[in-house]
N, C-alpha and C positions, 0 to 999 in steps of 0.2 A: 538477467537481473535477479538479485536475491531479497526476499522479503524476512524482514527481521520484526519479530513481534515481542515488546516490551525486554527488546535488548538479546532476545534468543533468535537464531535462526529458524525460520518457519518453513519457508518454500524457495524453491529456484523455478524461474521460468524463462523462456525465450520473448523479448520484448517485441513489439511491431513498430515500425516506423510510420507515421502518418506525418506528412510535411516535416517540420522540424521537431517533432514531440516523437518520443519513444513511450510506449505505454503497455500496459498488460491488465487484464481485469481477475482478479480472483473471485469467483462466484461463491455466494452462500457463505461468507464470513460474518460470524456473528461477533463483532470485535467488543461490543459493550462501550461503557464511556471511559474517559480517560485512559484509553489504551495507546501506547506509543508505537505506531507503524514506521518503520524504516526500510528504504529501498537503496541498494548499491548496485551499480552497473560493473561487470567483470572488466578489469584492468584500470578501475577506478579507485582511489582512495577516499574519495568523498562519498558522504550518505546523505540522502534527502528524508527527514523525518516531520511526522506531524502527530498531534495528539488526537485521539477520536473526542467527539463532544456530543451530548445529548440535545438534539434540536426540537424536541417534541414530537406529537403524534403527526404522521404524514396525511396530506388530503386524501381522503377516499374517492375516487371517480365510479 
């Protein structure tokens, strides 16, 4: 799978299958707010995208 950050190719990784889902975790990404992140799988013309949002401070435990 390939990760696109605001329309630019950022990184490529191998996804893992868990049940019916394919996933990968990119650690330590500081995406900020209103960043468009998209993923595309090899062999597919389709792309899944989402825009990051600010959700406030996280609870501290």
